[in-house]
C-alpha positions in Angstrom: -14.5 21.7 -16.7 -14.4 17.6 -17.8 -11.6 16.0 -19.2 -13.1 15.6 -22.8 -13.7 19.2 -22.7 -9.7 19.9 -22.0 -8.6 17.6 -24.3 -10.6 19.8 -26.7 -9.9 22.6 -25.4 -5.9 22.3 -24.9 -6.5 20.6 -28.8 -7.9 23.7 -30.1 -5.0 25.7 -28.6 -2.5 23.2 -30.4 -3.9 23.4 -33.8 -4.5 27.3 -33.8 -0.6 27.6 -32.9 0.1 25.1 -35.7 -2.0 27.4 -38.1 -0.2 30.6 -36.6 3.1 29.3 -37.2 4.2 28.7 -33.5 6.2 25.1 -34.6 7.7 26.2 -37.7 10.9 27.9 -35.8 12.1 25.3 -33.2 14.2 28.2 -31.2 11.0 30.4 -30.7 8.5 27.9 -29.9 6.4 29.0 -27.2 7.1 28.3 -23.5 2.9 27.8 -23.0 2.7 24.8 -24.5 2.9 21.3 -22.6 2.6 17.9 -23.2 -0.7 18.4 -22.0 -1.4 19.4 -25.8 0.3 16.4 -27.0 -1.9 14.5 -25.0 -4.9 16.5 -26.3 -3.8 16.0 -30.2 -4.2 12.3 -29.1 -7.2 12.3 -28.0 -9.1 13.7 -31.2 -6.7 12.3 -33.5 -9.1 9.7 -34.9 -11.9 12.4 -35.0 -9.8 14.8 -37.8 -8.7 14.5 -41.6 -5.6 12.2 -41.5 -5.3 13.2 -37.8 -2.7 10.7 -37.1 -0.2 11.6 -39.2 -0.9 15.2 -38.1 -0.2 13.5 -34.6 2.8 12.5 -35.8 4.5 15.7 -37.5 3.6 17.9 -34.4 5.6 15.0 -31.9 8.3 15.1 -34.9 8.6 19.4 -33.5 8.7 18.7 -30.5 11.6 15.8 -29.9 13.2 18.3 -32.0 12.6 21.5 -29.6 13.1 18.9 -26.8 16.9 18.2 -28.3 17.5 22.0 -29.1 17.3 22.5 -25.7 19.4 20.1 -25.1 22.3 21.2 -27.2 21.2 24.8 -25.9 22.3 24.1 -21.9 25.7 22.0 -23.8 26.4 25.4 -25.6 26.0 26.8 -22.3 28.1 24.5 -20.4 25.7 23.8 -18.3 25.1 20.5 -16.6 22.2 18.6 -18.0 19.2 17.0 -14.8 18.1 13.4 -15.4 15.7 12.4 -13.1 14.3 9.2 -12.6 11.5 9.1 -11.4 9.8 5.8 -9.3 6.9 5.1 -7.0 8.2 2.5 -5.8 11.8 0.3 -4.7 10.2 -2.7 -6.0 9.8 -1.7 -9.3 12.9 0.0 -9.6 14.2 -1.1 -12.4 17.0 1.3 -13.7 19.8 0.5 -11.5 22.3 0.2 -14.2 21.5 3.1 -16.3 21.5 5.3 -13.2 25.1 4.0 -12.4 26.3 4.5 -15.6 24.9 8.1 -16.2 26.3 9.3 -13.5 29.5 8.6 -13.9 29.1 11.7 -17.2 30.3 14.5 -15.7 27.9 16.9 -17.3 25.3 15.0 -15.9 22.8 15.4 -12.6 21.4 12.2 -11.9 18.7 11.7 -9.2 16.1 9.8 -8.3 12.9 11.2 -7.3 10.2 9.1 -5.1 6.5 9.9 -6.0 3.7 9.0 -3.8 0.6 7.6 -5.5 -2.1 9.6 -5.2 -4.6 6.5 -5.5 -3.4 4.8 -2.4 -5.5 5.3 0.7 -3.3 7.1 2.7 -1.5 4.5 4.8 -0.9 2.8 1.9 1.0 5.9 0.2 3.0 6.7 3.3 4.0 3.2 3.8 5.1 2.5 -0.2 6.9 6.1 -0.2 8.6 5.9 3.4 10.2 2.2 2.3 10.7 3.8 -1.3 12.7 6.3 -0.1 14.3 4.6 2.6 15.8 1.9 0.1 17.3 4.6 -2.4 19.0 6.2 0.6 20.3 3.8 2.1 22.0 2.4 -0.9 23.3 5.5 -1.9 21.5 7.5 -4.4 20.6 11.1 -4.7 17.0 11.4 -3.7 15.1 13.8 -3.6 11.6 13.7 -1.4 8.8 15.5 -2.6 6.5 14.1 -0.3 5.1 15.7 3.5 3.9 12.4 4.7 2.2 14.5 7.6 0.3 17.5 5.4 -0.4 14.4 3.1 1.0 16.9 0.4 3.6 17.3 -2.2 6.1 19.8 -3.4 6.9 20.4 -7.2 9.9 20.0 -9.3 11.6 24.0 -7.9 11.7 22.9 -4.5 13.7 20.3 -5.6 16.2 22.1 -8.1 14.0 22.8 -11.0 12.4 20.8 -13.3 14.9 18.1 -15.2 15.7 18.3 -18.7 15.7 14.1 -19.4 13.1 12.5 -17.2 12.9 8.6 -16.9 9.8 7.1 -16.2 9.9 4.0 -14.4 5.5 3.7 -14.2 3.4 4.3 -17.0 0.8 5.1 -14.4 1.8 8.5 -14.5 -1.9 9.7 -13.5 -1.4 8.3 -10.1 1.7 10.6 -9.3 1.6 14.6 -7.9 0.6 16.6 -11.0 3.6 18.4 -11.4 5.0 14.8 -12.1 3.0 13.9 -14.3 3.9 14.2 -17.9 1.3 16.5 -19.1 2.1 18.9 -17.2 6.2 18.9 -18.4 7.2 21.7 -20.6 7.7 20.4 -24.6 11.8 20.9 -23.5 11.9 17.9 -21.3 12.9 14.6 -23.1 10.8 12.0 -22.4 12.1 7.4 -21.5 10.3 5.0 -20.6 11.7 1.9 -18.5 9.1 -0.6 -18.3 8.9 -1.8 -14.8 8.0 -5.1 -15.6 8.1 -7.1 -18.3 5.2 -7.2 -20.5 3.3 -10.7 -21.1 -0.1 -10.4 -19.6 -3.4 -9.5 -21.9 -6.8 -9.2 -20.6 -9.2 -11.5 -21.3 -11.1 -10.6 -24.5 -7.4 -9.4 -25.7 -7.7 -5.3 -25.7 -5.1 -5.1 -23.0 -1.9 -5.1 -25.3 -3.3 -2.6 -27.4 -4.8 -0.1 -25.3 -3.0 -1.0 -21.9 0.7 -1.3 -23.5 1.6 -1.0 -26.8 -0.7 2.2 -27.7 -0.9 3.4 -24.2 -1.1 7.5 -25.0 1.4 7.4 -22.5 3.9 5.7 -24.6 3.0 7.8 -27.9 4.5 10.8 -26.2 7.9 9.3 -25.0 11.1 10.0 -27.2 12.3 6.7 -26.4 10.5 3.2 -25.0 12.9 0.3 -24.1 11.3 -3.2 -25.0 12.4 -5.7 -22.7 12.2 -8.0 -26.5 11.8 -8.4 -29.9 8.0 -9.5 -29.8 7.5 -6.6 -27.3 9.1 -4.6 -29.7 6.5 -6.0 -32.8 3.8 -5.2 -30.4 4.9 -1.9 -30.2 5.0 -1.9 -34.0 1.3 -3.4 -34.9 -0.1 -1.9 -32.6 1.5 2.0 -31.9 0.1 5.0 -33.8 3.9 5.5 -34.0 4.6 1.8 -35.1 7.9 1.7 -32.9 9.5 4.6 -34.2 10.5 5.4 -31.4 11.1 2.3 -29.5 14.0 0.7 -29.2 15.0 -3.5 -28.4 17.1 -2.7 -25.3 16.5 -5.5 -23.7 15.5 -5.5 -19.5 17.9 -3.1 -17.5 16.5 -5.0 -14.5 17.9 -8.1 -16.1 21.5 -6.9 -16.6 22.1 -8.3 -13.0 21.7 -11.9 -14.1 24.6 -11.4 -16.9 27.3 -11.2 -14.2 28.5 -14.1 -12.5 27.9 -14.3 -8.5 28.9 -16.0 -5.9 26.9 -16.2 -2.4 28.5 -17.1 0.9 26.8 -18.8 3.3 26.3 -15.3 5.4 25.3 -13.4 2.4 22.6 -16.4 2.0 21.5 -16.4 5.6 20.9 -12.7 5.6 18.2 -13.1 2.5 16.2 -16.5 3.9 15.4 -17.3 7.3 15.9 -20.6 8.4 15.4 -22.0 12.4 18.6 -22.1 14.5 18.3 -26.4 14.3 17.9 -26.3 10.8 21.1 -27.6 8.7 21.0 -24.6 6.3 23.1 -26.1 3.2 19.9 -28.9 3.1 17.7 -26.0 3.3 15.6 -25.4 -0.2 15.0 -21.5 -1.0 11.8 -21.2 -2.0 9.6 -17.8 -3.2 6.0 -17.9 -3.3 5.0 -14.6 -5.4 1.0 -13.6 -5.1 -0.8 -11.4 -7.9 -2.9 -8.7 -6.8 -5.6 -8.6 -9.5 -8.1 -10.5 -6.9 -10.9 -8.2 -8.0 -13.5 -9.4 -10.4 -13.8 -6.5 -12.7 -9.7 -6.2 -12.7 -8.2 -5.7 -16.5 -6.4 -8.4 -17.0 -6.7 -11.1 -14.2 -3.9 -13.9 -13.0 -4.9 -13.8 -8.9 -5.1 -17.2 -7.0 -4.4 -15.6 -3.5 -8.2 -16.0 -2.6 -8.0 -19.5 -3.0 -4.4 -20.4 -1.7 -3.6 -17.1 0.7 -3.4 -19.9 4.0 -2.8 -23.1 2.2 1.1 -20.8 2.0 1.1 -20.6 5.4 0.4 -24.6 6.2 3.0 -25.5 3.4 5.6 -23.3 5.4 4.6 -24.8 8.6 5.0 -27.6 7.8 8.5 -27.6 5.7 9.8 -25.8 8.2 13.2 -28.4 8.7 13.3 -28.7 4.8 12.2 -25.0 3.3 12.9 -22.1 3.7 10.2 -19.4 2.1 10.1 -15.8 0.9 6.5 -14.2 0.6 6.8 -12.0 -2.2 3.3 -10.2 -2.8 2.5 -7.4 -5.7 3.2 -3.6 -3.8 -0.7 -3.7 -4.7 -1.9 -6.9 -3.6 -2.7 -5.1 0.2 -4.7 -2.5 -1.6 -6.6 -4.8 -4.1 -7.0 -7.5 -1.0 -9.0 -5.0 0.9 -10.8 -3.6 -2.1 -12.0 -6.8 -2.8 -12.9 -7.7 0.9 -10.8 -10.9 1.3 -9.1 -8.8 4.2 -11.7 -6.3 5.7 -8.9 -3.9 7.6 -5.7 -3.3 6.5 -4.1 -4.5 10.1 -5.7 -7.5 9.1 -3.5 -8.0 6.1 -1.2 -6.6 8.1 -1.5 -9.4 10.2 -1.3 -12.3 7.8 2.1 -10.9 7.0 2.8 -11.0 10.4 2.0 -14.8 10.1 4.5 -15.1 7.9 7.2 -12.9 9.4 6.5 -15.1 12.7 7.4 -18.6 11.4 11.3 -19.7 11.9 11.2 -20.5 8.7 10.1 -17.3 6.4 9.7 -13.7 6.2 8.2 -11.4 3.9 9.9 -9.1 1.1 8.1 -5.9 0.3 9.2 -2.6 -1.2 13.0 -3.4 -2.0 14.8 -5.4 -4.7 14.5 -9.1 -5.2 17.0 -9.6 -7.8 19.6 -11.4 -4.5 16.1 -13.5 -3.7 15.6 -14.8 -7.1 19.5 -15.4 -7.3 19.5 -17.6 -4.2 16.3 -19.3 -5.0 16.1 -22.7 -5.8 12.5 -22.1 -6.9 9.4 -20.4 -7.4 5.6 -21.1 -7.0 3.0 -17.8 -8.3 0.2 -15.9 -10.3 2.5 -12.9 -11.6 2.3 -11.5 -15.0 6.3 -10.0 -15.2 7.6 -12.7 -13.1 7.1 -15.0 -16.0 9.6 -13.7 -18.4 11.9 -12.4 -15.0 12.6 -15.5 -13.6 14.0 -17.8 -16.5 16.8 -15.4 -16.2 17.4 -18.0 -13.2 16.5 -21.0 -15.2 15.1 -22.3 -11.7 11.6 -24.3 -11.5 8.9 -22.6 -11.6 4.9 -23.6 -10.7 2.7 -21.3 -12.6 -0.8 -21.1 -10.6 -3.6 -20.9 -13.1 -7.5 -19.7 -13.7 -9.5 -20.1 -16.4 -9.1 -16.0 -17.0 -5.6 -15.9 -17.5 -4.5 -15.0 -20.4 -1.3 -13.4 -22.7 0.3 -11.8 -25.2 2.9 -13.2 -27.6 6.1 -13.3 -25.7 3.9 -14.6 -23.0 2.9 -17.1 -24.6 6.1 -17.8 -25.6 7.8 -18.6 -21.9 4.7 -19.9 -20.3 4.8 -23.9 -21.7 8.2 -24.0 -20.2 7.0 -23.6 -17.2 5.0 -26.5 -14.4 1.6 -25.2 -14.2 -1.4 -26.0 -11.9 -4.5 -24.9 -10.7 -4.1 -22.6 -8.1 -6.4 -24.4 -5.9 -5.1 -27.7 -6.2 -2.9 -28.1 -2.8 -2.4 -32.0 -4.0 -0.5 -31.1 -6.9 1.0 -27.5 -5.6 2.8 -30.1 -3.0 3.5 -32.3 -5.5 5.9 -29.1 -7.6 7.3 -28.8 -4.2 7.9 -32.5 -2.9 9.4 -33.5 -6.5 10.6 -30.7 -8.3 11.8 -28.8 -5.0 13.0 -31.3 -2.6 13.7 -34.4 -5.0 15.2 -32.0 -7.3 13.2 -34.2 -10.6 13.6 -30.7 -12.6 12.1 -32.3 -16.4 12.2 -28.8 -17.8 15.2 -27.6 -17.5 16.5 -27.6 -20.9 13.1 -26.5 -22.9 13.4 -23.1 -20.3 16.9 -23.1 -21.9 16.1 -23.1 -25.5 13.3 -20.6 -25.1 15.6 -17.9 -23.0 17.9 -18.4 -25.9 15.5 -17.7 -28.7 13.5 -14.9 -27.2 15.4 -13.6 -24.0 19.1 -13.8 -24.0 18.9 -9.8 -25.0 22.8 -9.8 -24.4 23.8 -12.5 -27.3 21.0 -10.6 -29.5 22.3 -7.4 -29.4 26.0 -7.7 -28.5 25.9 -5.6 -25.0 24.0 -5.4 -21.9 20.6 -3.4 -21.9 21.9 -0.4 -19.6 25.1 0.2 -22.3 22.0 -0.1 -24.7 20.0 2.4 -23.5 22.7 4.9 -22.3 24.3 4.7 -25.2 21.4 5.9 -26.5 20.6 8.8 -24.2 24.0 10.3 -24.2 23.5 10.1 -28.4 20.7 12.3 -27.9 23.8 15.5 -27.1 25.7 14.3 -30.8 21.9 14.4 -32.8 
């Protein structure tokens, strides 16, 4: 049966159940319903009289049922299971939320690392392995569901049963194993979404922010979505079917890291950055190169300039090896996308390119791990990414944004971008001028502008009076008192 047929069948089941009174008594709601039924109602809502109003009414009852389920477990003095569903350590955006909730004796918190089924097997295995090891090595309670030898996944029942609360770190749920897709969850599960990046991007014709972000079906099935900024909260209010009733402006959890004062020793910096043995480490500047993945001509959003400058970066790293140490931080999807676009003709060719970086005495590649220490200890960045436009503002270091004609932004991106330096991705002269003048000579003329924009739109601690993790944990724990 086609997806359309499945959605219509489920919508009919749901509407018939509503007419029978299945949702009139929360304590007796049939366990056969899944979030897939809610998704199906979304699919047909615009074809029904008052379909959006009906969806909102059913959504409200589903949220009530999830809370009822939590309260019943609390009455029985059973622990509440909180699962953090992740696909990549590089996209891990819930560190402090996990740590804070783990301290609550009434909760059992753990990380579930899922493989990406829309990746080629080798990439799927590599990302899952690196991510699992990151969480394991850093002391998390991490549950593994992927068997790389068989190339298949276990289900919830193999890791202690389905969670009561699922914290999602990616909206691309259809790339996960079927049991871990929100459409398969029973309605007893409470779902929350902490975006893994900051929303700044838009598509060329302006449709992405509505259908790919603010009114995405995944968003409309969440009990709570945590917005990184007030501008993005306004986007959910303007475009979302629920008009932001399920959205909270918390700030961006990952950036809580930068609101704590940190001092790095030279030994710690030496662990993060690689310098030639004969170099004066105190004088070496530290520069991040961060290419986006959207190299295909038909990408929904088009940011990447990598095909124009991939080997220019290696040239610069070699030229400045006595003055600058580089970290090449590719988007996790760059490996697959460069193969699909035929820029590299095999994964071996892409990996060989990375080895060129690692072979240099003043450069290394960072893939599936946290980049916050890198940001904090860097002197600047050159990139054409999306989320990093907002994230790098938290360290107030100079950034050169590489442009191409197809790039478009939402209101947050449009607010931030003018406080950065900019050059076309193929303008090698302008790129090197940025390195010479801003990075090496320290002639940073845009620092005050960055500070002003940060205070206006991204300083959520001052605006909300607390960190994002404090805000989110208070919100989640508040579920038990409703």
